[in-house]
N, C-alpha and C positions, 0 to 999 in steps of 0.2 A: 545803385550804390549811393547815389546822392540822398535819396529818400532815406536809406538806412541811416547815414551820417546824421541828417537833420534829426531823425527820431532820437538817435543817440544823444545829441546835443540837447534836445528838449527834455529829455528824461524820460522814464518809463511813464506808462499811461497811469499806473496806479499811485504815482508819486503827487503829493500836494505841493503845489508850486508854491514857493514863499515869496513874500514881498520883500525882495532883495535890497540890501542898502547901496548897490551900485548896479548899473544896467548890465542886460546881457548882450554879449558880441551877437552879431548877425549869425556868425558861425566862429568856431574855433581860429579858424585861419585868418580872421580879421585880426585877432590880437598875437599872432604868431606862434599859433599851436596847429599842430598837424591833426586834422580831423580823421584822417587814417590811422594814425598811431594811437589817437585815444580811443578809436574803435577796436584797436588791438588790446589795449589797457581794460577797456569794458568786459571783452570777451574773456581775457584771463580771470577777471573777477567773477564772470559767470560761471566759469569752469571751477573755481574753487567754492562757489556757492552750492553748487550740485553735490560736493562732498560733505557740505555742512560746515566748512571752514571759510568764512563765515557763513551763518545763516542768511545774513543779509548786509548790505554796506550802504553807506551815504557817501558819495565822493564829490568835492566841489574843487575846482581849479579856477583861478582869477589871474588875469594878466593885463597889465596896462590899463588898470581901472574898469575892467569889465570882466563878467563871467564868462568864461570860455567853456565850461563843462559844470552841470550839476544834475546828479542823478540818483535814485534811490533804487537800489535793486535787491532782488530777493525779498526776504520777509523779516519783519521786525519781531514777530512771535512765531517761531516755526511749530510750536506744539499746538497753536491754535490756527495756524495757516493765515496769519494776518500780514499783508503785504507791508514792507518797508515804505516810509513816506520821507519826504526830504526833510520834514520838521520833526522826525522823530528824535526824542533826546536820548542821549547815550551817557553811560557813566563813564567821564573821561578821566577819573584817577589821576594821574601825575601831570595831565595837561592843567591840572590845577596849580601847579607849580608857578608857572609863568604869570598866571594873573595875580596871585599874591606877591611875587616878587615885586610886579609893577607897582602895587599899592604901597608898599614898602619904599620905594624910590620916589614915589609922589610924596610922602612925607617926609623923605630927606630932601627934596627940592624946597619944602616948606619950612624946614629948619626944625622939624619936631624931633628929628633923630640924626645922628651922623653914621655912616657905613662903618667908622672907626669906633663908635661906641662899643663897650664891652655889653654883651648879652646881659650879664649880671646887674647892670644899671636898671633893667626893666624887669628881669625875672630873678629872683634871688636863688642861689644855690649853683649857678653855672659857673665853670672855670672862667676866672678872670681874665686870661688871655683870649677867650672865644669872642669874636666880634660879630656884629651884624653883617660884614662883609663875609666872614668865614661861613656864615649861615647861607648867604646867597649863592655862593660858589661850591657849597659841599666840601668845604675843607675845614670843618669845624671840629672833626673827630667823632662826631655822632654817625652812627649808622642805622640799620634796621634789625629786627629780631631775626635770627637764622638759625638753622639746627646745629648742635654742636654739644658737647659734653664739657667743654672748658668752663672755668668760672666765669670768665667774660660774657660767654654765651649764655650760660644759665641765668647770670643776672638781667640781661636783656629779654630773655623769653618769658622769665617770671615776673616783670615789671607792670604787666598788665596794660601796657600802651597800646594805641590804636585801635582801643575798645570804642565802638560808637556809644556806648552808654555811660562813659567817662568824659566829663566836660573838659574844655581847653585848659583851664587852669590847673585841674588835678593832672592832665597828661603833662604839661609843661613841667610841673613839680615832681612827677616821677622821673622824667627824662633827665633832669637836672642832677637826680641822684646816681645816676648810671654812669659806670667808668666810660671813659673816652678810649676809642681804638687807636687814637695817636694824638699828638699834641696839635693843638690847631695851628692851621696854615702850613703844615708839613707835607700833607697827602690830599688825595680827593678821594671821598668815600661816598656814595649814594646813600641817603637816610632820610631821618626825621627832621632834618634841619629847618625845612620849609614850614612843618607843623609848628615849630618853635616860633619862626616868624610870624604865623598867624597870631599865636598869644601875643606877641610883641604889639602887632597892631591893635589888638583888643585893649591892651594895658595903656596904650597912649590915647588912642580913641575913645576909651572908657564905654564901649560897647560890644556886643558880639560880633564875631567876625564876619558872619554872613550879612549883617547891617552894615558893616564898613565896606564891603565890596558892593552891596547893593547901592549904596549912595555914592561911592566913588567911581565906581566902572559900569555895573549892570544897568542901573536906570539911565544915566546919561548916554551910554552907548546905544541902548535899545535892546539889550540882551535880556528879553523878557522870559525866557524859559531855562535861565541859569540859575543855579542855587544848590544849596546843600539837600533840599528836598524838593519836590514838585507838587502842585496841588492835585488832586486825583484826575481831573480832567486831561492835564498835561502828561501826568504820569501814565495814563492809559494808552498812550501813544509811543511809549518808550521802546527802544530795542531791548530785546532780551537775549541773554547768551543761550546756546544750544549746545548739548554735550554730544559729541560723536561717541557711538558704541565703543570704539577702541581707543578713545582719547580722554584726557583729564577734563575736570570739570571747570568751565570758565569762571573768573571771579564775579561775584555779585553782591549787591546789597540792596535793602528796601529803599527805592526812591520816593515812596509817597509818605514816609514817616520821618518826622524832624529828629535828627539824631541830637544827642548830647554834645557829641565831638564834632565841631565842625572843622573838619581836618583840612589845613592849608597846604598840606602835600598832596592830599589824594581825594578829597571828599565830594567835588563837584560834580553836577550833571548838566549837561548842556546840549544844545542842537548844533548842527553845522552852521547855519545862518548865524546863530550868536556869536560862535566863535570866529567867524568870518569878520564880524564887526570889531572884535578885540585884535585881530591880525591887521585889518585896515588902519586901524589907529596907529599901530606900529610902524607898518610900512610907509604911512604919511608922516614919520618922524614925531609921533606922540600927539599929532593933533587930528580931530576928526569932526566933521560938520560943525566948524566955526568954535570948537571948544578945545583948549589944549590941556591934555593930561599929563604929558612929560616934555620937557623941551628936547629939541633935536640932539642936542650934545650927550643928554642924559640916556637917550635911545642908542646912541652910538656908543656909549661906555657899557651900557647893560648887554650889548651884543657883541663886545669884543672879548677876546681870550683872556682870562684873568688866571688860569691856572697852569699856563706852560703845556708841558708834557705830562703833567699828572693824570690827566684823564686816561692815559695809556691806551688811547686808540687813535692810530696813525691818521693824520690829517684833520683831527678834529680837537677842539678845545671847548672850554665850558665858561660863560659870562655870567651875568647875574638872571639865573633862572632858565637859560637857554644852553643847549649844545650848539657851537659854533663850527662851521666847516672852514678850515684855513683858506681853501683855494679861492673861494669866491664871497666869503662873509656871509653864506645863507645861514639861518639859524632857525632853530624850532626844538620840539620835544614830543614825548608820546606818553601814552598811559597805559597801565598794567593790562587792561583789557584789549589792547591792540590799537587803540586811537592814535592819530599820528598827524602832524603838521609841520609844515616848515615855511619860511619866508626867505624869499631870495630878492634882496633890495636892487641888486644890479638888473636883473631880470623883470623886476616889477611884478613877481609871480608870489601867489599864495596857493598852497596846495593843502587840503585838509581830508583826511581819510578816516572815516568813522565806522568801527566794527566792535564786535563784543566776541572776543575770543579768548582761548587758553594761553598760557605763558608760552608753551612750546610752539605756539603757531604764529605769534605775533611778529616776530622778528623777519621770517622769510616773506610773511605778506607785506610788511612795510618795505622791504628791500626791493622786492619786485614793483611795488607801487611807485617807489621814488625813480626807480630805473627807467619806468616806462612814461612817466611823465616828463622826466629830463629829456628822454629821446624823442618826446613829441615837440619840444622846444627846439632840439638841435637840428632837426630836419628843416624847419623853416628858417633859421639862421644860416645854414649851408646855402640854401637857396638865394639869400639875399646876398651873401658874399660873392657867389657867382654872377650875379647881375651886375 
């Protein structure tokens, strides 16, 4: 059993072991994670992989400054039978939003904008009542295109937004002309708010969004394989979606092609290790490796609930770019193709789950993953209490 658990911790034989920014624990138990429970988590993931949901996964769990578990499972390209790698890039979709939100808060700390500024100060045509803070919290009145025959739905569906061939300035101009679903600040509605923030970053910094994120976050954090597109050599090891015979088509886009639209809401591709670096900076109060990105007070502010009960999800609120759990202050978010992460400051925990699946499959996979990771922590805590 010990040899099996050691193999589990070290990862699969086909996984490329990344040069991690923090050390690996000698075993999960060293940092308060149950090796046996993590073995159960891996077994459950392998069972899902057998069905093709997902075709493969990369999972990383860090606690108390060390990596407790890091493994690549299944295949990154089932059509060509290529094994998953720990350095495989994934389309992270809405896990782009926290990164752009952090960049906005960096500008706020520098006095280049205020969260109370009207969006119209930076982009003409937006409702004067809509503020930067409304965009950060998804209380702006903006939404996503959705099926429907109402005049509102038709306006949003025919606007040609979220098209990768339409650059950010034109995207924002089109969004500004669309009707709001509600008055800013009165409701929570998931939508294109962070895409608009991406354009705000461009206007203030006078350069493309990808350049802004590269200079402020990716390069200094060492996120070498994160961007709106990847060079061919890196793109070749990317995880690809796989369609079950009886299931819907998972979302996808061409990651080796530079898009005109650098979507602040859903456009990035990243690896598990790269996203870990971003999470470590947040868990460390906005500082990493001697460089400060945000003050600790700003991190506290962005991970507090700013929407009250508007989220309409019992036990959860929403901060500046993150969902926040009321019970313990844990915060995180997920992506359209199933990627998911959360940070638990009290437990000093980071959990990252990378897959590429269809919309219908992502919620149950995430739910099971979170439950099993948190069960792996609770076993250790209970033993410590008994002693």
